[in-house]
C-alpha positions as CSV (number, residue, x, y, z in Angstrom):
1,X,-2.0,-16.6,4.7
2,X,0.4,-13.5,5.4
3,X,0.5,-10.3,3.3
4,X,3.0,-10.2,0.9
5,X,6.0,-8.1,2.1
6,X,5.4,-5.9,-1.6
7,X,2.0,-5.2,-0.7
8,X,3.1,-4.2,2.8
9,X,5.8,-1.8,1.3
10,X,2.6,0.2,-0.2
11,X,2.5,1.9,3.7
12,X,5.6,4.2,4.3
13,X,5.7,2.9,8.1
14,X,6.1,-0.4,7.0
15,X,8.5,-0.2,3.8
16,X,11.0,1.5,6.3
17,X,11.4,-1.9,7.9
18,X,14.2,-4.6,6.7
19,X,13.3,-7.8,5.7
20,X,13.9,-9.3,10.0
21,X,11.7,-6.4,11.6
22,X,8.9,-6.8,8.8
23,X,8.3,-10.5,8.7
24,X,7.0,-11.3,11.9
25,X,4.5,-8.6,11.5
26,X,2.6,-10.1,8.5
27,X,1.1,-12.9,9.9
28,X,-0.9,-10.3,11.7
29,X,-1.5,-7.9,9.2
30,X,-4.9,-8.4,6.6
31,X,-5.6,-6.1,3.8
32,X,-9.3,-4.4,4.3
33,X,-11.6,-1.6,2.1
34,X,-12.1,2.3,3.5
35,X,-15.1,3.0,2.7
36,X,-16.1,6.5,2.1
37,X,-17.5,8.0,5.0
38,X,-16.4,4.3,7.6
39,X,-15.5,5.4,11.4
40,X,-12.1,3.9,11.8
41,X,-11.9,5.2,15.9
42,X,-14.5,6.9,17.7
43,X,-13.8,9.8,20.7
44,X,-13.3,7.7,24.4
45,X,-13.4,4.8,23.2
46,X,-10.9,2.7,23.1
47,X,-8.8,1.9,20.0
48,X,-9.0,-2.2,19.1
49,X,-7.6,-2.1,15.8
50,X,-4.9,0.4,13.8
51,X,-4.6,0.8,10.0
52,X,-1.7,1.3,7.9
53,X,-3.4,2.8,4.5
54,X,-2.1,1.8,1.3
55,X,-4.0,3.7,-0.2
56,X,-7.0,6.9,0.7
57,X,-7.1,8.7,2.6
58,X,-8.5,9.1,6.6
59,X,-9.2,12.3,7.9
60,X,-8.5,13.4,12.0
61,X,-11.7,15.1,13.1
62,X,-12.0,17.8,16.2
63,X,-16.0,17.9,17.0
64,X,-16.4,21.2,18.1
65,X,-20.4,21.1,18.7
66,X,-23.3,22.3,17.2
67,X,-22.5,20.8,13.9
68,X,-18.7,22.1,14.4
69,X,-15.9,19.4,13.0
70,X,-12.9,20.3,11.7
71,X,-10.1,18.4,10.3
72,X,-6.9,18.7,12.1
73,X,-4.9,16.2,10.2
74,X,-5.6,13.6,7.5
75,X,-3.5,10.1,7.1
76,X,-2.5,7.9,3.9
77,X,-0.2,5.1,2.8
78,X,2.7,7.3,5.0
79,X,1.5,6.9,8.2
80,X,-0.6,4.5,10.4
81,X,-4.5,5.2,11.9
82,X,-4.5,5.3,15.5
83,X,-0.9,6.2,16.5
84,X,-2.1,7.2,19.5
85,X,-1.6,3.4,20.6
86,X,1.8,3.8,20.2
87,X,1.9,7.1,22.2
88,X,0.1,5.1,25.4
89,X,-3.3,6.7,25.7
90,X,-6.4,4.5,26.0
91,X,-8.5,5.9,23.6
92,X,-8.3,8.8,21.2
93,X,-10.0,12.5,22.0
94,X,-10.8,13.0,17.8
95,X,-12.5,10.8,15.2
96,X,-11.1,9.2,12.8
97,X,-13.1,8.9,9.6
98,X,-12.3,7.9,5.5
99,X,-12.2,10.6,3.7
100,X,-11.6,9.1,0.1
101,X,-12.0,5.5,-0.1
102,X,-9.1,3.0,-0.8
103,X,-7.5,-0.1,1.2
104,X,-5.6,-0.7,4.4
105,X,-3.5,-3.1,5.9
106,X,-5.5,-3.5,9.7
107,X,-3.6,-5.5,12.7
108,X,-5.5,-5.2,16.4
109,X,-4.2,-3.4,19.2
110,X,-3.3,-6.7,21.2
111,X,-0.7,-7.7,18.1
112,X,0.6,-4.2,17.7
113,X,1.3,-4.4,21.7
114,X,3.2,-7.5,21.6
115,X,5.4,-5.5,18.5
116,X,6.3,-2.6,19.9
117,X,7.8,-4.4,23.6
118,X,11.2,-3.3,22.4
119,X,11.1,-0.4,23.3
120,X,14.3,0.1,20.8
121,X,12.9,-1.8,17.9
122,X,12.7,-1.0,14.7
123,X,9.1,-0.3,14.2
124,X,9.2,1.2,17.5
125,X,11.6,4.0,15.4
126,X,9.2,3.9,12.7
127,X,6.1,5.0,14.9
128,X,8.2,7.4,16.3
129,X,9.0,9.2,12.9
130,X,5.6,9.1,11.7
131,X,4.3,10.7,15.2
132,X,6.9,13.2,14.3
133,X,5.6,14.3,10.9
134,X,1.9,14.1,12.6
135,X,2.5,17.2,14.6
136,X,4.6,19.0,12.1
137,X,1.0,17.9,9.7
138,X,-1.2,19.4,13.2
139,X,0.7,22.5,13.6
140,X,1.0,24.0,10.3
141,X,-2.5,22.6,9.0
142,X,-3.4,24.7,12.7
143,X,-1.5,28.2,11.3
144,X,-2.8,27.5,7.8
145,X,-6.3,27.9,8.6
146,X,-5.8,30.6,10.1
147,X,-3.9,32.8,7.7
148,X,-4.4,31.1,4.0
149,X,-7.2,31.6,2.1
150,X,-9.4,28.8,1.3
151,X,-8.5,28.6,-2.5
152,X,-4.6,27.9,-1.2
153,X,-6.0,25.3,1.4
154,X,-8.1,23.6,-0.8
155,X,-5.1,22.9,-3.5
156,X,-3.3,22.3,-0.7
157,X,-5.7,19.8,0.4
158,X,-6.1,18.1,-3.1
159,X,-2.7,18.1,-3.7
160,X,-2.1,15.8,-0.5
161,X,-4.4,14.0,-1.8
162,X,-3.2,12.9,-5.2
163,X,0.0,11.7,-2.7
164,X,-1.7,9.0,-1.4
165,X,-3.5,7.8,-4.3
166,X,-2.7,5.8,-7.3
167,X,-4.6,8.1,-9.9
168,X,-5.0,11.9,-10.5
169,X,-8.6,11.0,-10.4
170,X,-10.3,10.5,-7.1
171,X,-13.9,10.3,-5.3
172,X,-15.1,13.3,-3.5
173,X,-17.8,15.2,-2.3
174,X,-18.6,19.3,-1.8
175,X,-20.0,18.2,1.6
176,X,-16.8,16.8,3.0
177,X,-14.4,19.2,0.9
178,X,-16.5,22.2,2.5
179,X,-16.4,20.1,6.3
180,X,-12.8,19.5,5.5
181,X,-11.8,23.6,4.8
182,X,-14.5,24.3,7.8
183,X,-16.5,26.4,5.0
184,X,-19.9,26.8,3.4
185,X,-20.6,24.2,0.4
186,X,-21.0,27.8,-1.9
187,X,-17.2,28.4,-0.8
188,X,-16.3,24.9,-2.2
189,X,-18.5,25.3,-5.0
190,X,-17.1,28.3,-6.0
191,X,-13.2,27.6,-5.0
192,X,-13.5,24.2,-7.6
193,X,-15.0,26.2,-10.3
194,X,-12.3,28.5,-10.3
195,X,-9.6,26.1,-10.2
196,X,-11.3,23.7,-13.1
197,X,-11.6,26.9,-15.1
198,X,-8.3,27.3,-14.5
199,X,-7.6,24.1,-16.2
200,X,-6.4,22.5,-12.6
201,X,-9.1,20.2,-12.2
202,X,-12.2,18.6,-13.7
203,X,-14.8,18.2,-10.8
204,X,-17.8,16.1,-12.3
205,X,-20.3,14.6,-10.2
206,X,-18.4,14.0,-7.1
207,X,-15.2,12.9,-8.9
208,X,-12.0,15.3,-9.1
209,X,-9.0,14.6,-11.5
210,X,-6.3,17.0,-11.4
211,X,-5.1,17.8,-14.8
212,X,-2.3,20.2,-14.4
213,X,-1.0,19.6,-11.0
214,X,1.9,22.1,-11.7
215,X,-0.6,24.9,-12.2
216,X,-2.5,23.7,-9.2
217,X,0.4,23.5,-6.8
218,X,1.0,27.6,-7.9
219,X,-2.5,28.5,-6.1
220,X,-1.1,26.3,-2.8
221,X,0.1,27.9,-0.4
222,X,3.5,26.6,0.9
223,X,2.1,24.7,4.1
224,X,1.8,21.9,1.5
225,X,5.7,21.6,0.4
226,X,6.3,22.1,4.1
227,X,4.2,19.3,5.2
228,X,5.7,16.9,1.8
229,X,9.1,18.1,3.0
230,X,8.8,17.5,6.9
231,X,6.6,14.1,5.9
232,X,9.8,12.8,3.6
233,X,12.7,14.0,6.2
234,X,10.6,11.8,8.9
235,X,10.3,8.8,6.9
236,X,12.7,8.7,4.5
237,X,10.5,8.5,1.6
238,X,11.3,9.7,-1.5
239,X,8.0,10.8,-3.9
């Protein structure tokens, strides 16, 4: 059974398509769960399925060896996991891993390529905008990781995650957050405790609840607004 259009529009890429452009995609989409720690794509292995997240966060990770893994971007409802297919790559160079569980609409690469046969079509245009937003995020992440403090980066990451969820609460382990910020778990504990003491968040048994969003944003670097505005401008999506 085809996905309902209202469900598909929970993803910004698909929401940007008008009814005639969206309708042909619906029979080729199916809803799937995104489980914590699930690997969606592996580096060097051909992508078989792409994902349009509805809720949740997928991290794009670079494996540097010696147990060093660094996050270079995150993807939520504003994008598509597997953008390298649109760009013409056979296989990704990074791993795509579910960081915060949720749901997505999945489509086979074979079906996606058929829908992209029209080089000037609306889906092609939407994915081009999504790729541009991704490039901005990757570039900003590189600069942010070099210049800004762990506290600023953690606040930014939590805000970006909250933007992709239907709730101010979401599950996130210290291990994953430390991996995303490329710091020790002790540093994550200290930052989480300081944000909790400032009444920005509550962190209990792996669940984070943002209790004061404006206060949390005051701790984030300006990269949060820069990435959000660039994404909104590219996708035409108002939060």
